[in-house]
C-alpha atoms as one frame of an Amber mdcrd trajectory, in Angstrom:
protein
   0.000   0.000   0.000   1.198   3.512  -0.858   0.162   6.650   0.972  -0.009
  10.088  -0.596   0.610  12.189   2.499   0.014  15.941   2.655   1.078  17.562
   5.924  -0.201  21.037   6.719   0.807  23.518   9.407  -2.389  25.163  10.619
  -2.808  28.037  13.098  -4.536  26.723  16.234  -7.408  29.180  15.763  -8.165
  27.564  12.344  -7.983  23.975  13.629 -11.734  23.280  13.731 -12.319  24.792
  10.303  -9.449  22.744   8.871 -10.861  19.534  10.347 -14.317  20.315   8.914
 -12.770  20.940   5.498 -10.526  17.855   5.586 -13.348  15.513   6.601 -15.871
  17.049   4.224 -15.072  18.947   1.066 -11.451  17.795   0.910 -12.514  14.166
   1.066 -14.832  14.810  -1.874 -12.104  16.694  -3.758  -9.783  13.706  -3.265
 -12.233  11.306  -4.922 -10.704   8.937  -7.416 -11.423   5.396  -8.569  -7.823
   4.611  -7.515  -8.281   5.868  -3.936  -8.520   2.983  -1.427  -8.781   4.873
   1.873  -8.646   8.417   3.235  -7.573   9.473   6.730  -6.956  12.662   8.659
  -4.340  12.502  11.411  -2.629  14.987  13.703   0.452  15.141  15.871  -0.824
  14.529  19.409   2.405  15.105  21.320   6.163  15.287  21.055   8.059  13.280
  23.667   9.771  15.605  26.110   7.904  18.720  24.914   5.631  19.642  27.829
   4.403  22.816  26.094   3.445  21.150  22.788  -0.301  21.566  23.381   0.178
  25.328  23.866   1.822  25.926  20.473   0.125  28.373  18.137   0.293  25.959
  15.205  -0.824  22.373  14.711   0.316  19.765  12.197  -2.290  17.733  10.342
  -1.798  15.124   7.651  -4.312  14.090   5.048  -3.421  10.576   3.962  -4.771
   8.924   0.842  -4.096   5.234   0.267  -3.394   3.725  -3.148  -2.243   0.362
  -4.527   0.840   1.694  -6.351   3.166   4.652  -6.816   1.723   4.970 -10.314
  -1.761   5.423  -8.803  -0.383   8.106  -6.444   1.199   9.931  -9.349  -1.964
   9.665 -11.406  -3.949  11.133  -8.509  -1.391  13.924  -8.247  -1.709  14.755
 -11.949  -5.506  14.548 -12.071  -6.701  15.623  -8.613  -4.038  17.532  -6.674
  -4.850  20.930  -8.217  -8.571  20.611  -7.453  -7.749  19.386  -3.942  -5.551
  22.418  -3.247  -8.071  24.789  -4.876 -10.605  23.435  -2.403  -8.146  24.219
   0.392  -7.647  27.776  -0.920 -11.421  28.338  -1.036 -11.650  27.510   2.683
  -8.360  28.792   4.040  -6.763  31.116   1.505  -3.891  30.653  -0.926  -0.320
  29.555  -0.246  -0.709  27.020   2.556   2.322  25.826   4.466   2.426  22.143
   3.495   4.587  19.370   2.113   3.598  16.247   0.216   5.266  12.852   0.178
   4.491   9.370  -1.089   5.000   6.808   1.671   5.104   3.015   1.432   3.781
   0.606   4.015   6.371  -2.052   4.770
């Protein structure tokens, strides 16, 4: 299984709106016949960082599961722009994010 992972840095005050978007419109924008699963995850804690919960920014990852790297790349070519346009409509342009393709071992 391959995971197209997009990690965003979101201001804490926008957290609830981001979660609503990621679970709703973003999930629809990610639709593809190649998509096997879709998850939203967040960093809950950092070992040794007692003040982590007080930080002004939160990290969230949208993870989309595919059967192959080729399917991830096809999704990127066909759907990524619409996915990010959906983000911009909710949160504004130029998000702080990075995307990676991960492989389950």
